[in-house]
C-alpha positions as a printed Julia matrix, in Angstrom:
224×3 Matrix{Float64}:
 136.63   62.54  62.49
 137.99   63.87  59.2
 137.98   62.79  55.75
 140.55   63.55  53.03
 140.07   64.88  49.69
 142.98   65.33  47.16
 144.48   68.32  48.98
 142.21   69.41  51.46
 140.62   68.05  54.88
 137.2    68.7   55.98
 135.33   68.13  59.25
 132.17   65.92  59.21
 129.1    66.57  61.52
 127.05   63.51  61.5
 123.47   63.44  62.77
 120.52   61.33  62.14
 119.5    61.41  58.62
 121.9    64.29  58.02
 125.63   64.44  57.16
 127.37   67.71  56.54
 130.88   68.97  56.08
 132.62   72.15  57.03
 134.79   73.82  54.55
 136.29   77.46  54.93
 133.94   77.84  58.12
 130.69   76.96  56.25
 128.68   73.84  57.11
 127.46   72.16  53.85
 125.16   69.3   53.45
 126.27   66.19  51.35
 124.39   64.19  48.91
 124.85   60.4   48.32
 127.55   60.02  50.86
 127.37   56.89  53.31
 129.33   56.65  56.28
 129.71   53.28  58.0
 129.85   53.01  61.84
 133.51   52.73  62.99
 134.96   54.32  59.71
 138.53   55.61  60.46
 139.98   55.75  56.89
 139.8    58.88  54.88
 137.31   58.91  52.12
 137.2    61.14  49.13
 134.59   64.02  49.31
 133.66   66.35  46.46
 134.56   69.95  47.43
 133.36   73.2   45.76
 136.46   75.02  44.71
 134.9    76.91  41.87
 134.8    80.56  41.89
 131.54   82.36  41.19
 131.61   84.04  37.81
 129.71   87.1   36.5
 126.8    85.88  34.44
 125.28   89.25  33.55
 124.94   92.88  34.75
 122.53   95.69  34.66
 123.19   98.1   32.97
 124.63   95.8   30.38
 128.05   96.27  29.47
 128.55   99.36  27.19
 125.05  100.69  27.92
 124.41  104.19  27.06
 121.95  106.91  28.35
 121.81  105.32  31.87
 120.22  107.32  34.57
 122.71  108.97  36.72
 121.15  107.45  39.83
 120.49  103.87  38.67
 121.36  100.77  40.55
 124.01   98.39  39.39
 123.08   94.84  39.43
 125.66   92.13  39.09
 124.21   88.59  38.5
 126.41   85.51  39.11
 126.36   81.88  38.03
 125.47   80.65  41.5
 124.3    82.13  44.79
 126.66   84.62  46.53
 127.12   86.13  50.04
 128.85   89.01  51.68
 132.62   88.79  52.16
 134.41   91.84  53.23
 136.05   95.02  51.59
 134.86   97.34  49.02
 133.74   97.36  45.28
 134.89  100.33  43.25
 133.52  102.55  40.63
 135.83  104.22  38.16
 135.98  106.68  35.43
 138.9   107.74  33.04
 140.44  109.75  35.74
 140.67  106.87  38.43
 138.38  106.06  41.48
 135.19  107.96  41.71
 133.88  105.95  44.71
 133.17  102.67  46.41
 130.45  100.28  47.76
 131.25   98.95  51.02
 130.39   95.26  51.57
 128.13   94.76  54.59
 126.23   98.11  54.14
 123.11   99.12  52.18
 125.49  100.12  49.17
 125.89   96.49  48.32
 122.84   94.27  48.85
 123.17   90.44  48.33
 120.09   88.4   47.39
 120.53   84.87  45.74
 122.65   85.13  42.72
 122.59   89.01  42.64
 124.55   91.81  44.24
 122.78   95.19  43.98
 125.09   98.17  44.2
 123.58  101.67  45.27
 125.93  104.49  44.65
 125.57  107.39  47.14
 127.51  110.32  46.33
 126.89  112.0   49.73
 129.12  109.4   51.4
 132.66  110.4   52.49
 135.17  109.6   49.5
 132.35  109.41  46.99
 132.31  112.02  44.04
 129.13  113.06  42.31
 128.57  111.44  39.17
 128.48  113.51  35.83
 126.21  113.23  32.87
 127.57  111.94  29.48
 130.39  110.19  31.31
 131.47  106.36  31.18
 131.92  104.48  34.49
 132.73  101.01  35.08
 132.67   98.59  38.29
 135.89   97.05  39.55
 136.13   93.98  41.94
 139.81   93.77  42.45
 140.13   90.84  44.89
 138.38   87.65  45.78
 137.14   88.6   49.1
 134.34   90.88  48.52
 132.04   88.42  46.9
 132.04   84.64  47.87
 129.91   81.7   47.51
 128.59   79.35  50.4
 132.01   77.4   50.18
 134.01   80.46  50.77
 135.19   80.65  47.21
 135.89   84.33  46.18
 134.41   85.51  42.9
 136.43   86.11  39.84
 138.1    89.64  39.49
 135.84   92.13  37.56
 137.28   94.96  35.55
 140.47   96.96  35.72
 141.48  100.24  37.12
 142.93  101.06  33.73
 140.78  102.79  31.3
 142.44  100.58  28.52
 141.61   97.35  30.36
 138.56   95.1   29.76
 135.49   96.5   31.48
 132.65   94.03  31.72
 130.41   96.3   33.75
 130.6    99.56  32.13
 128.17  102.2   31.18
 127.66  105.77  30.1
 125.27  108.18  31.74
 122.94  110.15  30.09
 122.79  113.78  28.9
 122.13  116.5   31.54
 118.25  117.55  31.46
 117.25  120.66  29.65
 116.13  122.95  32.42
 116.21  126.31  30.11
 112.96  127.63  29.05
 112.65  128.55  25.24
 112.49  132.09  24.44
 110.12  133.68  22.02
 110.3   136.54  19.6
 107.12  137.97  18.11
 107.32  139.81  14.81
 104.73  141.6   12.55
 103.6   145.06  11.45
 104.94  148.02  13.46
 102.26  150.45  12.39
  98.58  150.54  12.22
  96.88  148.27   9.58
  93.34  148.08   8.14
  93.78  144.68   6.28
  95.01  141.24   7.04
  98.48  140.69   8.14
 100.98  138.11   9.22
 102.34  137.73  12.72
 105.4   135.25  13.32
 106.16  133.67  16.67
 109.82  132.41  16.55
 111.05  130.14  19.44
 114.67  129.48  20.35
 114.16  125.83  20.19
 111.66  123.1   18.96
 108.49  123.37  20.92
 105.3   121.22  21.3
 101.76  122.22  22.21
 101.58  125.68  20.93
  98.64  126.25  18.8
  96.09  129.1   17.77
  94.05  128.57  21.1
  97.12  130.07  22.8
  96.84  133.39  20.94
  94.33  136.09  21.75
  93.51  138.86  19.1
  91.85  142.08  20.24
  89.74  144.11  17.74
  90.13  141.42  15.1
  89.85  137.77  14.36
  92.51  135.03  13.94
  93.12  133.6   10.57
  95.11  130.58   9.46
  97.55  129.24  11.87
 100.47  127.61  10.47
 103.42  125.78  12.09
 106.8   125.67  10.17
């Protein structure tokens, strides 16, 4: 039999010590509901019609110096499950790539959705260093709750729009070795003299033990 709410009909499944209803194709258990044998009149049933909302994200909104391969974690105010479609990643030039629901790119667990960006997938671009990116959920079919309510929309395709899940990647790693220029006397000397070791950038770990003197002895080592 069916029972009516204010604007929706749901189907009850009654078993011993268990009453559940089907709404949007999902069976949900009911609490504090008593159905008398022979009931034929509609009865009011509370339905979940509230969309899941974003509670927090990692990286946090506006985060900087984020690793270029960092996962993105969306945390909602209630448990969510897979819907269908794509979640998108944008930069100032438009769509960079996507996370397909139902694949390892978008993993659901309780209240969280973990997005793992794979630049090797077709249609996905490599991420750049020192660049702002943001997540966009542009429909309510990708992330849903157990009652079938789609999540609120997140972000905007416009760079000027509000971006609740935005972050900036860190600087490119320094892969260049420092260069060294050694200067001192250019002719034979018979007394103490100074030798200068000038590096092209700030270095650490260089001290007197790294220097070998032949036919002489090391004097004072000074770092400037």
